[in-house]
C-alpha positions in Angstrom: 162.8 80.7 101.1 161.6 81.5 97.7 158.3 80.0 96.5 158.2 77.6 93.6 156.9 80.2 91.2 159.4 82.9 92.4 162.3 80.4 92.0 161.2 79.3 88.6 160.9 82.9 87.4 164.2 83.9 88.8 165.9 80.8 87.3 164.3 81.8 84.0 165.8 85.3 84.2 169.2 83.8 85.1 169.1 81.3 82.2 167.2 83.4 79.7 169.9 83.8 77.1 170.6 80.0 77.1 166.9 79.3 76.8 166.5 81.8 73.9 169.5 80.3 72.2 168.1 76.7 72.6 164.7 77.8 71.2 166.3 79.7 68.3 168.2 76.6 67.1 165.3 74.1 67.7 162.2 76.1 66.8 161.0 77.4 63.5 158.9 80.5 63.1 155.6 78.6 63.1 156.5 76.8 66.4 157.5 80.1 68.1 154.1 81.6 67.1 152.3 78.5 68.4 154.0 78.4 71.8 153.3 82.1 72.1 149.7 81.7 71.4 149.5 78.7 73.9 150.9 81.1 76.5 148.3 83.8 75.8 150.7 86.0 73.8 149.9 87.2 70.3 153.3 87.9 68.7 152.0 88.6 65.2 152.1 92.3 65.7 155.8 92.6 66.6 157.3 90.1 64.1 159.3 91.7 61.4 159.9 90.3 57.9 163.7 90.0 58.4 163.7 88.8 62.0 165.9 85.8 62.9 164.5 83.1 65.1 166.7 84.4 67.9 165.2 87.9 67.6 161.7 86.5 67.4 162.2 84.4 70.6 163.9 87.3 72.4 160.8 89.5 71.5 158.5 86.7 72.7 160.3 86.8 76.1 160.2 90.6 76.3 156.4 90.7 75.6 155.8 87.8 78.2 157.7 89.8 80.8 155.8 93.0 80.1 152.4 91.3 80.2 153.2 89.2 83.3 152.9 86.0 81.3 156.5 84.7 81.8 155.3 81.9 84.0 152.8 80.7 81.5 155.4 80.8 78.7 157.9 78.7 80.7 155.3 76.1 81.7 154.4 75.7 78.0 158.1 75.4 77.0 158.8 72.5 79.3 155.7 70.4 78.4 157.0 67.0 77.4 155.8 67.2 73.8 157.5 70.6 73.1 160.7 70.9 71.1 163.8 71.1 73.3 161.6 70.6 76.4 164.3 68.3 78.0 167.1 70.8 77.3 165.1 73.8 78.8 164.0 71.7 81.7 167.6 70.9 82.5 168.6 74.6 82.3 165.8 75.4 84.8 166.7 72.5 87.1 163.3 70.8 86.8 163.9 67.1 87.0 160.5 65.6 86.8 158.9 65.6 83.3 155.4 66.3 84.6 155.7 68.1 88.0 157.3 71.5 87.9 157.3 71.6 91.7 160.4 69.3 91.6 162.6 72.4 91.1 165.1 72.7 93.9 164.1 76.0 95.5 166.5 75.6 98.4 169.6 75.2 96.2 168.5 78.0 93.9 167.8 80.4 96.7 171.3 79.9 98.1 172.8 80.6 94.7 170.8 83.8 94.4 171.9 85.0 97.9 175.6 84.5 96.9 175.3 86.6 93.7 176.2 90.3 94.0 175.5 92.8 91.2 178.2 95.5 91.1 176.8 98.8 89.7 179.4 101.3 88.8 180.8 103.8 86.4 183.2 102.5 83.7 185.8 105.0 85.0 185.9 103.0 88.3 186.7 99.6 86.7 190.1 99.1 88.4 188.4 99.3 91.8 185.4 97.1 90.7 187.7 94.4 89.4 189.6 94.3 92.7 186.4 94.1 94.6 185.0 91.4 92.3 188.1 89.3 92.7 187.9 89.6 96.5 184.2 88.7 96.6 184.8 85.6 94.5 187.7 84.5 96.8 185.2 84.7 99.7 182.6 82.5 97.9 180.4 85.1 96.2 179.5 85.3 92.6 180.0 88.9 91.4 178.0 90.2 88.4 180.2 92.7 86.4 179.0 93.9 82.9 182.3 93.4 81.1 182.2 89.7 82.1 178.5 88.9 81.9 177.5 90.8 78.7 178.7 89.0 75.6 178.9 90.4 72.1 175.4 90.4 70.6 173.5 90.3 73.9 171.0 93.0 74.7 172.7 95.3 77.2 169.5 96.5 78.9 168.0 93.1 79.1 171.2 91.5 80.5 171.5 94.2 83.2 167.9 93.9 84.3 168.2 90.1 84.4 171.5 90.4 86.4 169.8 92.6 88.9 166.7 90.5 89.3 168.7 87.3 89.8 171.1 88.7 92.3 170.9 88.4 96.1 172.4 91.9 96.6 172.9 95.1 94.5 176.1 96.9 95.4 176.4 100.5 94.0 179.9 102.0 93.9 179.4 105.7 94.7 181.6 108.2 93.0 181.0 111.5 91.1 181.2 109.5 87.8 178.7 106.9 89.0 176.0 109.3 90.3 176.2 111.2 87.0 175.9 108.0 84.9 172.5 107.4 83.2 173.2 103.6 83.2 173.9 103.6 87.0 170.7 105.6 87.6 168.7 103.1 85.6 170.2 100.2 87.5 169.5 101.9 90.8 165.9 102.5 89.9 165.4 98.8 89.1 167.2 97.7 92.3 165.2 100.1 94.5 161.9 98.9 93.1 162.9 95.3 93.8 163.9 96.3 97.4 160.5 97.9 97.9 158.7 94.9 96.6 160.6 92.3 98.5 160.5 94.4 101.7 164.0 93.5 102.6 167.5 94.9 102.3 168.8 94.5 98.7 170.7 97.8 97.8 174.0 98.2 99.5 175.9 101.5 98.9 179.6 101.7 99.1 181.4 105.1 99.1 184.6 105.2 97.1 184.8 108.9 96.5 182.9 111.9 97.9 179.9 112.7 95.9 176.2 113.7 96.1 174.5 110.5 97.2 171.2 109.8 95.3 168.2 110.8 97.4 166.6 107.3 97.2 169.5 105.8 99.2 170.7 108.9 101.1 169.5 107.6 104.4 171.2 104.3 104.0 174.5 103.6 105.8 177.3 103.0 103.3 180.5 100.9 103.5 183.3 103.4 103.5 186.1 102.5 101.0 187.5 106.1 100.8 190.4 105.7 103.1 190.8 101.9 103.4 189.8 99.1 101.1 190.2 96.5 103.8 188.0 98.4 106.3 185.4 99.1 103.7 185.4 95.5 102.6 184.9 94.3 106.1 181.8 96.5 106.4 180.4 95.2 103.1 181.1 91.6 104.0 179.2 91.9 107.3 176.2 93.2 105.3 176.4 90.4 102.8 176.4 87.7 105.6 
């Protein structure tokens, strides 16, 4: 089971865009600076003259994540006296106004386990859509870039958040995928998470013969080359 702090951080990653949008509409520039300072983050050095409130809040979150102060920032945002505290608390699933420990870690952990990030080349989209549909019919939530990344969203931030808030990372192995810079970046993030959590997170599936990346070369893959159904059965067994 995820700890309170782990659950809160993961929930923040999952709901980050909604939290940023809420703050951007309810906070002015001075309030953003103040909540940053209260969290131990000096944002003066990265604030541009023509920044929108959304860009300023997004930068605040990026710095908080880099400096390991995301927990402090979230705790300040949901203090009762803060602007939009109730809205942000509701997004995070924190019911009690004074005790953050009221977050439902069991429910959130179950949601995380059921979420599957699908890393792939854009050239393999038809297969990925079929796989995504099948996973959803079997009760999983699939993370696919064309669905999850909206116009105006940061692509790199959305991908990182998607990986960090998923229960499994499935990489679709093809020649196009292993030569993709985006797929390599995604695999780097996922592999680092697997090392840190000391549990299976990265699940390779082979769609077409290719040179398998060295960091996952010793892993058994689900074989989709000859049969979708057989490969899917192998994958489903790993997900359960």
